[in-house]
Structures are given as C-alpha cells and as structure tokens.
N, C-alpha and C positions, 0 to 999 in steps of 0.2 A: 389879633389872636394868632399866636404861632403854634403850629402843630408839628410834632416830629414823630416819624415812624422808624423804628429800628429794623434791621434785617430787610431793608427795602428792595434789595435785589433778589430776595428769595421768592419762593413760589407764592406764598400768601402775601408777603410785603408788597410785591410788584402789583398785585391786584388791588390792595388797599390804596396804594398811592394813585393808581390810575382812576379809581373810584373817587377819591378825594379831589383830584384835579378837575372833575366835572362840576364841583360845587364850591371849591375853595380856590382863591387866587394863588397862583404858583408862588408868589413872593411871601405868602403866609405859611408855606409848606417847607419843612426841612426833612432830610433823611440822614440817618446815621448808618454808615456801612463800613465794613472792615477793609474793603478794597474800593476806594472812591472812584478809581478809573472805570469800574463796572457801572457806575451811575452817571457817566458823562452825558448820556441821553436825557437824563432828568435835569442836569445842570443847564443843558441847552434850552430847556423849556422854562427856565427861571426858578427851578427848585434849588434851595440851599443845600448843597451836598456837603456833609461833614464826615470826618473820619472818626469812627467809634468802634473799638475792639473790646468785646466782652471779657477778654483775658487781660486787658490793660485798662484798669478802672480810671486812670487819669485822662485817657482819651474820651471816655464816656462823660466824665464831668464837664470837659470842655465842650463836647458835642451837645450836651443838654442845656447849656447856658441860654437864658432868655426864652425858654420854651414854656408855654402855658399848658399845653396838652400833649402828653407823651403816650405813644403806644409801644409797649415792650412786647415784641413777638418772641415767644419761647424759642430757645435755641435747640440745636440737635446735639446728640451725644449721650453718654451714659449719665445716670442720675447724679453722680458726684460732680461731674463736669458741669452739668446744666445748673445744679443748685449753686455752685460757685459763681458761674457766669451771671445768673439771674440776681444773686445777692449783690454782685458788683454793680449791676445796672440799677438796682433799687437804691443802694447807698449813694451812687453817683447822682441819681435823680433828687435825692434828699439834699445832698450838698449843693446841687445846682438850683435848689429851690423851685423845682418844677411845680406847676399849679394843680396838675391832675394826671393820674396814671391809669391807663387802660392796659389790661394784660390778657393775653390769649391763654386761657387755662383749659381745664379738662372737665368733662361732665361730672357733676357731683364730687368735685375735687376733694372737699374736706372729709368725705366719708368713703370714697371709692377704695376698693381693695386691689385695683390694678397696680402693678409695680411702678408704672410711670406716674401714678397719681402723687407719689411722695414729692416729686419736683414741684408740682403745682400747689400742693398744700403748703409747702415751706415758703414758696414765693408769694402766695396770697397772704400768708401771715406776715412776711417781711414788709409787704406793701402796706398792709393795714396798720402795722406798728409804726410806720413813718408819720401817721397822722395826715398824710396827703390824701385828698379826696380821690376815690378810685372807682373803677368799674372792672369787674372780673367777667371776661367773656368766656364762659365755659363751653368750649366747642366740643360737640359730641364726637362725630367721626367724619372725616373727609371721604366722600365717595371715591375720590382719586386714590385713596389707600387700597382700593380693590383692583387697581389697574392690572396688577400681576395676575390675579385670578381671571379677570376679563380677557386678558391676552391668552391665557391658557385655554379658556373656553373657545375663543376665536380659532385657536389651533386644533380644536377638536376634543379637548379634555373635558371631564365633568367639572362642576363647581365643587371643590373640595373644602370641607370645613369640619372643625370639631366643636363648633359653637352650639350644636343642638338646636333648641327652639328659642334661644336667647334673641332678644330684639335690639336693634341699633337704630339711632336717629340720623341716618346718613343724609348729607347734603353736600352740594358742590362747594369747592373752595371759594368760588366767586360769591356765593351767598354769605359765607362767613366773612369775606372781605368787605362786602357791602354793609354788613351789620357792624363791623368794627369802625368803618368810615362814618356810619350814622352816629355812633357814640362819640367819636372824636370831634365831629363837626357840629353836633347838636347840643342842646341844653338839657339840664335836669337829670343827668346820669351820675351825679355824685353819689358815691358809696352804694353802688348797685351791684347785683349779681345777676347775670343773664345766663340761663340754661339754654344754649342754642342747639336745639335738637329738631331734626326733620321728623316727618311721620314715622312711627316705629314699625320696623319690618324684621322678619326672620331672614336667615340666609336663603331659605327656600323661596320666600316671597321675592327677594331681590333677584334670585336666579330666574324665577318665572318672569319677572319684569324684563330682565335681559333677554330671555327667550322671545318675548313678545317683540322686542326691538329688532332682534336678529331674524325673526320669522322662523325659528326652529326650537325644538325642545332642548332645554339645558338640564341634563340630569344632575342631581345633587348627590355627592358621595359623602355621607356622614361617617366620620372616623373618630377614633379616640385620640387623645393628645399625642401619644407616642407614635401612632401611625401618621398623624399630621406632621409631626417633626421629621419623621423619616422621609415623607414625600417632599417636604421643603428642602431637606438636605440633598436629596437626589436631584432636585431642580437647580442645585448649585448655590443655594443661599448660604452665607457664612453663619457659623454657630450662634454668635450673639443676636443676629437678626432672627434666626429660627426660634431662639428662646423668647425673644420679644413677641413674636407672632403667636407662639403657643400661649403665652400669658394673656394676650389680647383675646384669643379664641376662648380661653377658660373664663376670662372676665365677662365676655359677652354671654357665655352659657349661664353664668351665675347672676346675670342681670345688671352688670356694672354700667352699661350704656343705655339701659331701658328707662330713659328719663322723658316723661311727658311734659311738654311745655309749649306755650305759644309765644315765647319771648322773641323768636325769630321774626314772626309776623309783626310783632309790636315794633321792632327796630326797622324792618325792611319796608313796612307799610304795604306789604303784599305777601301772599303765600310763598313759602320756599319753592324753588323750582321743582315741578313734579318729577317723580323718580323716572318715569319713562323718558321725559325730555332730557333729563340729566344724563341718563345712560346712553341715549341716542347721541348726545354731544360727545360723551366720552369715547364711544365707538367710532364716531366720525374722526375725532382727533387721532385715535390709535391707527385707524386705517390710513389716515393722511400721512402719518409719520413712517408707515411701513413701505410706502411706494417710492 
C-alpha cells in the first residue's frame, strides 16, 4: 500500500508524515512537494520524495502515479487560487488512478457561511464527482490559529474578539495530523465525512483556560467587527488578512464552527488533547522561541 501526502513540508503535512512514519514503513510513504530540496531529510529516512506543484498539473499527475491512498492538504491563498489548485490536484489524482483520496476540509463545509468554506465545498464536490473513494476531514479550527492573540496576552494585552458567545471546537494541529494519519493508514474510511471538532468553547472560556495556564487573569475585550478590524490594522496586519479574520470572527459569532462531534475520538482512539494541556504546550513553544 503506497500512501502520498501533499504539502508535506508545511505545518500540518510535516506532522502527518511524522505520525505515519511511526506505523507505516518508510518505503510505503511518498510525499509531493513544490521544493523537493526542502524534503531531503525525509528522503534520507527512506521516504519517496516527489516533485508536485499545484500550479503545474502535469507534475502532480507524475507525483501521484502508483499511489493507493492520497492526502490532499488544502493550500494557502485566496479562494480563486485555492480552487484552481485543488481542482488541478483532484483531476491529476483521477488521471493517475489513485485509489483513495483524503482531503483536509472545513467544519460543516457544505453548509458553512464562512467565506473560506467555498473552497472546501467546491473541492469536496470535485472529489466526490471523480467516483474515487474519499474521506473528508472537516477540521474545525487549529488552536495554533490563536497564537497571535496568545502572544498579545503574554505581552499584557487583553484577549480581543468580536465573536461574542460563539463557540469553537479548537484542537492542536498535532491532533488533526494524527486523525489524518489514522484515515490514511487504516481501513473502512471509504466515502466518509469526519467532523473533527474539539470540545466547544467560547472566546471567554478559552481566555479563562489560558489565564489558568499563565496563573493570571486574562481580561476579554468584546468589540464589534469594525473595532476588531481597526485593532488588527493597528497591529500591522495586512488588509486581506484583516478581512479574513473579521469574517472568521463573524462566522464564529453566528455559529459556523459550533459543531458537536466525537469523530476525533473515534479516529484517535483517545480524547482530543485537553485544552489546558494544549494551551500550556503553545505557551511553552512561544516562550521557547522568544529567548
């Protein structure tokens, strides 16, 4: 059984590959990367490193040859770019006659009103239309997405949000990676949809958990979207990112990430990393990188 992971030098891909290497022989594992030189450390461990560029479909078709189980990790960029790149990957997988496609999607992708949901909705449809067995890994929200806010809190700022009492199923990237690895290396995941959501929490509850980790009170500053955008701009964030973050805050407020599910536990065979432990790890990593 040959498994291939795209984007294997990225933040999620790296963790998926490391997890797979614990249970899958290296010679059964391939990676598709835009810059193969960045994956030399994997080649040295016996992994088949292939060149695959989502903007050059012919490289993907070559990279996907002979692959039984493929993980397409969603790319970065604006919606139009991502849809084009994902479509290229799905078409290449079909031409290469890949046996199974797992795809990192978004919570409730088919109904979500988040702006970034369009990418995942279109990609899921494209995969389903190939007739290739699939698994949609609908990742809720990476706890690491809150690193900027955690850093601000560490510097003495309040936890700023315009998400109101909306709830999120935060989990560590490592947990999402292990869930993806379980689907790739396991059986019985054909034509499945997994809503991968940690225990639901409000911004206030997450800030309180961070306060418990830090041993101090973390005040929460609830603002409207315009004020949130203004604060982010003053922090030096570029306009497209500010618009994206405001949309996410609005989506959370409207319940877009409030998905109750125990799919994580089913795939991991254990509970998702408890939020206090996850935040403690995040804080340790942040403090480690600032010295």
